N, C-alpha and C positions, 0 to 999 in steps of 0.2 A: 504494500500500500504506500509506504513511504517513497519507494522508487517512482511510482506513478505520479505522486504529488510533485516530486522533483522534476520529472519529465514534463509535467504540465507547466510548471513554473518556467523552465528553460524554453519550452515551446513558445510561451507567451512573450518572454523576453526576446527571443529570436524574431518573432513576428513584429514586435514593436521596433526593434533595432533595424530590421530589414526595411521597414517603411520610412525610417527617419531620413534616409538619403533622398527620398522622393517627396518629401513634405511639400505640399502645394498650398498650404494655408498661409494666412498672413502672419506677420510678426508684430508683436506688441512690445511696448516698453514701459518703464516705470511711470511715465506721465499718463499714458492711456489707462493703466491700471488704477492709478490714483483718481483719475477723472471718473472712471466707471464706479469705483467704490463711493465716490462723493455724489455723483449726479444720477446714477442708475443702479443703486444697490439691489433693487428688486428685480431688475431686468438682466442682471449679469451674474456670472459665477466665476470666481477665481479658483480654479481647480488645481490643488497641490498634489502632485503624483509622486512625491518623495517617500522614503521609508518612514516608519514610526519614529525612529531615532532622530532623523533629520527634522521631521515636523516638530518634535519636542524641543529641539534646540532653537527654534524660532520660525514663525510663519507669518505671512501677511495677514493683518487683521481682516476678519470676515471671510478668509479663504475656506474652502471645503477640502477636507482631507480624504483622498482616495488613492492609495498606493497604485502605482502603474499596473502591476500584475492583476489587480482587482477590477480594473476598468471594464473589461469585456463582460464580466458578470454583474455589473451594476449600472448598465446603461439606462435602466428604468428610473434611476435616481438623478439623471441628467436631462432635464427638459429641453426639447429642441427649440423652444420659443425664447430661450435666453442666450445672451452673448456669453461665450465661454473663452476665458484666457487660461491656458494650461501653463503651470509653473513647475519647475524642478530646481535643482541646484544651479545648473549652468545652461540649460536649454536643450540638451540632447534627448533626454527621456520625454520632456514635455513636447518636443517637436514630433517625436514618434507618436505620442498619444494624440496630439492635435491632428496629425495626419489621419490616424485611425478614426477619430470622431468625424472628421470631414468625410471619409469614405463610408461612414455609417449614416450619412445624411444630415448631419448637424450643419445648419446654414451659416452660422457665425461662430467660427472658431479661430483663435489666434494662439501663437506660441510666444511666451515671454522668453525670447532667445538668449537673454543674458542671465536669467534666473535669479534666484534668491541671493546668489553671490553679489550680483550687481545691486540688488535692492538694499542689502546690508551695507555694502560699500558706500552707498549714497546716504547712509544714515537714516533711511526711512524706517517707520515703525515696524517692529516685530512683536508678536505675542509669544510669550514663553510659558 
């Protein structure tokens, strides 16, 4: 059983990594995220796809936590009528997830290509 869970995890990681190179979604930045959080909090989702440990060390206020490997099984929790900006540490995982969501028919998806590293470097607020 443990073997199959590991195989499932690696398959999902491979799927996301393989799609990262072909990401056709838009790119977001710290300014756009700040604007969405301020002006459209009910119409947008900041989706943090990092690990639990990374999330615990600090995340964007108002972000939704959904580790990368759990996204395919939780699409029902991501409404298609909201703007979604996907965030990870540096933009690689979030780019893959954003591309995946785009292919699943989400009409407004962007990748914060510089990630939480950029957010923290700019001294923007983090929840711990």
